[in-house]
C-alpha positions in Angstrom: 67.9 -30.9 -19.4 65.4 -32.5 -16.5 65.4 -36.6 -17.1 61.9 -36.8 -18.6 62.9 -34.4 -21.3 66.2 -36.3 -22.0 63.8 -39.7 -22.5 61.8 -37.7 -24.7 64.6 -36.9 -26.8 66.0 -40.0 -26.8 62.5 -41.6 -27.8 62.2 -39.2 -30.3 65.5 -39.2 -31.4 65.7 -43.3 -32.1 62.4 -43.2 -33.8 63.8 -41.0 -36.2 66.5 -43.0 -36.8 64.3 -46.0 -37.2 62.5 -44.5 -40.0 65.2 -43.4 -41.9 67.0 -46.8 -41.8 63.9 -48.1 -43.0 62.2 -45.6 -45.3 64.1 -44.0 -48.6 62.7 -41.3 -47.6 63.6 -38.8 -44.9 61.9 -38.1 -42.0 60.6 -34.4 -42.4 59.3 -33.0 -39.0 57.9 -34.2 -35.7 54.6 -33.5 -34.6 53.7 -33.5 -31.3 50.5 -32.1 -29.2 51.0 -28.3 -29.0 51.0 -28.4 -24.9 54.1 -30.8 -24.8 55.6 -28.6 -27.3 55.3 -25.5 -25.0 56.3 -27.6 -22.1 59.4 -28.9 -23.5 60.4 -25.5 -25.5 61.6 -27.0 -28.3 61.3 -25.6 -31.7 63.5 -28.7 -33.7 64.7 -31.8 -33.2 68.2 -32.7 -35.2 67.3 -30.0 -37.7 63.5 -31.3 -37.9 60.6 -28.8 -37.2 58.3 -29.7 -34.6 54.8 -29.2 -35.2 52.1 -28.8 -33.4 49.1 -31.2 -33.6 46.2 -31.2 -31.2 45.2 -34.9 -32.2 48.0 -36.4 -30.5 47.3 -36.7 -26.9 50.3 -35.7 -24.8 53.4 -37.4 -24.1 53.0 -39.1 -28.1 54.9 -37.8 -31.0 54.4 -38.9 -34.6 57.2 -38.8 -37.3 56.2 -37.1 -40.2 58.0 -38.6 -43.6 58.6 -36.2 -46.6 56.9 -38.7 -48.9 53.9 -38.2 -46.9 53.5 -34.3 -46.8 51.4 -34.3 -50.3 52.9 -30.6 -50.9 51.6 -29.0 -47.5 54.2 -26.7 -45.9 56.5 -27.1 -49.1 57.3 -24.0 -51.3 56.9 -24.3 -55.0 59.2 -22.3 -56.8 59.2 -21.8 -60.7 62.1 -22.3 -62.4 62.7 -20.3 -65.8 65.4 -21.9 -68.4 67.3 -20.5 -71.0 68.8 -22.0 -73.9 72.0 -20.9 -75.3 72.9 -20.9 -78.9 77.3 -20.9 -79.1 78.5 -18.7 -81.8 81.8 -19.2 -83.8 83.7 -17.3 -86.1 83.2 -17.7 -89.6 86.2 -20.2 -91.1 86.6 -21.9 -87.8 85.2 -25.1 -86.6 82.7 -25.2 -84.0 83.6 -26.4 -80.1 82.1 -29.7 -79.5 78.9 -29.8 -77.7 79.4 -29.7 -73.9 78.0 -33.1 -72.6 75.4 -33.4 -69.7 76.3 -33.2 -66.9 75.8 -36.8 -64.8 72.7 -37.0 -62.2 74.4 -37.9 -59.2 71.0 -39.3 -57.9 71.8 -42.1 -60.1 74.5 -43.9 -58.7 
């Protein structure tokens, strides 16, 4: 990597860290001028996709928060749940209900 590429990577990496340390929503993508993306030849930085944005000048970038995505570029998946009924043989006590699993996001 050349020196300007290293400086770009460091600046973007610091901006990602700054965003993630001050926001409960993680960074979702990095936006850059398409010319810059082509010049650098990068597709992602630290696992975040780099998205072309012609409204940004060369030498500039923007970290996009996952909260600000407003559903754009997000895939919607419909989940179908099924309710199961436990059946026990006659003359035996039914098994106790299975408790709900704790929600790991509620600490």
